[in-house]
C-alpha positions, 0 to 999 in steps of 0.5 A: 232905514228910519232912525227910529228903527235903528235907534235902539241897536245903535244905543246898545252898540255904542254903550258897549263900544270899547273905544267910545270916549267919555264924552260919548258915554256920558250922554248915555246917562241922560234920561233918554238912555235909561234903557241902556243904563244896565249895560253901561253901568253894570256890564262894562269897564268905564273911564274914570270920568264916567265913573265919577258921574255914575257915582254921583248920578241922581238916579238910583238905577245908575248907582245900583248898576255900578255897585254890581259892576264886576269890571270895577275895582272894589275900591271904586264900588266901595265908594257907594257904601254911604249911598243914601239909598238902601237898595244901592248899598244892598247891591254893593253888599251883594257883590258883582253880577253875574257872579262868575268867579271868586269875588274880590274882597271889599276894602276893610273900611267898607266891610266894617261900615256895612257890618256895623251899620244901623237902620236908616229909619227914613220911610223911603228905605226898603231894606234894613241894615240886617238885610244888607248884612245878610247880602254881604255875608253870602256874597263872598266879598269878606275874605277869611283874613278879615273874618279872623281879624274880627276876633280882636277888632277894636269894634266890639260889634265885629268881635260879637259877629266873629263869634259866629265862626265858633265851629272853626275857632280854636279853644283859645279864641273861644275862651277870649270871646267868652271872657270879652269885657264887652257884655254883648261880645261875651253874650254872643259867644255864650250863645254860639257856644251852644253849638258844641253843647250836645244837650243844647243841640238836643233841646234845639233840635226840631222833630220835623224834617227841615233845613234847620234839623239837617244843619244841626245834625250835620255840624253841631255836637251830637248827644248819644241819645240823639244819635241813637234815635236817628239810627233807630228811625233811620233818619239823617244818617248822612248828616251824622256820617258827615258831622265832625262831632259824631261820637266815635262808636256811632261812626263805627256803626255808620261804617256798617250801615246798609246805605252805601252813601252813608258808608261813603261819607264815613270813608271820607272822615278825618277821625277814622280808626285805622281798623274802620278805614281798612274795613271800608277799603274792602267795602263791596261798593266801589264808590265807598272803596274809592273814597276810603283808599283816596287818602291814607291816615292821618287826614285833616278835615280841611282836606276832606272839604277840599276833596268834597267840593270836587269829587263826584262832580264834572269840572264844568259844574264846579268852575272857580272854587270859593275860598274855604274857612280853613284851607289845607296847606299848599304843600298838601295840594302840591302832593295831590298834584303828583298823585296817580289818582286823577281825583286828587289831581283835580283837587290840586288844580283848584288851588291858585297857589300852586307853583309854576312847575306844577301848573305846567305839569297839570296843564298837560294832564291826560285827564280833561277835568284836571286841565279844565279846573286848572284853567278856571282856577289858576292865574298861570294856566297857559292860554292854550289850556284856557282856550281848550276849556272855553271850547269844551265847557260851555257852562263856564264860558261866561266866566272864561270870557272875563279872563285876560289869559283867554286868547283873543287872537290867533283864532282863525282855525275856529272861524268855522267851528260848529259852536256859535259861541266859539265862532263868535269868539273867533269873529272878534279876533282883531288879528285875523288874516282876513276880515270876518266878512263871511260871518256877517251872514252867520245864522246866529245873531251873536256871531253876526254882532261879533263880526260887525264889531271887528275893527278889521272890517273896512270902515266903509263896510261898517258904515253901511252895516249901521243902516242894517237892523241886523248888523246895526248893534254890532257895527255901532260897537265897532271901535274903528268908528270915530268919536264924532260918528258915535255922537251922530248916532246918539244925535239920531237916537234923540240923546242930547249933547252935553253942554260945553265945559 
């Protein structure tokens, strides 16, 4: 077979080969390997020597790919914070791709640099500092612990940005920001204080339906005049029912609204009068009754948020949950784990801090969603639970494949599974009783690639597969290939050898 036909699959395979030494991977950074840069720099773990070469590579695409590498430690990626190219800094701020789990936080000094950066006025810069900050704000890489430290940070710019958390701050924290000696901080605090001023919200409220109107009515202080107008026009009632600042008499009226979705939202509130809750517990709509009866009073708003992010959604659509600004106490999640209601046990399964005893209890829960949510979220979830989640929830497989607790061996029973993703996982098992030769003829390419890359295959068979376009990529990724054979593949593909060091 012509090398020109096999060059591309060889390069793809070598770029993903977990045993490829640094000398081989460094060759892929040559201009002739450009098509492989995303695979190499963004989609795999890299040896330290290759990381150093990537971080100082003259091509933006190389550095930008590494800035998004979910296998790299935040400290490694963070070294690109002063990169001369705004697109590289934006990739760092945006976080690893694809985003499959709760993002690991960047180091504090990296966060401070990105959050306080000024515009680079060179004409070749495509993004502003503000646009890069927006990427960071939505990336999940700023932990809530850092946001709280921003409140009294020596840098006034960070204190001013901390005022953006106004709705979640205590009265004392708000007063401190309003009295800050730096005029910019105090000014930012005064601006954000409008969110708790019903008159200011009324002045800012747009008449037309839009995201901004829903945001204000769902989160900011509400005047009686605005609430009455919404009731009269039957607009934004769901937002009012959700808003923690909606006046109590308005909440009582919403509890009797003809729309069951509005009543259900009221039933979840933490500030309900016991008589209103009792009325909702007898509501003719089952979903309203369920939500009312799920939690007795007293409740906390953070508990409502924790329930809302789980309740009413299949576990496969939830996946690993993000850190909330205000999390309930772990003791509350522990109590949920012992509930007779599977909805609360699902909520408990999203908490990564549950003690080991409760983890094992939830791992044997009769509710499949409880077990799957535990697999997605808890570092102590048993491997069998994680494997079961992989088989049962296809949507979460890309994330589950990143977990070290997903079993990679002992998968013989899955070699003939109906699902090709499951067969591919089994085909890669390095502990199979027999090499997965039969899967080299599987109808699905990803299964054939996994089988060809399995080091249990005899080396002479792997060598012959390198000459077959259907198997060349998987064979080139096989870790049993010696380094010199990988070098030969790159030679045939036209990549130059490195100069002797």
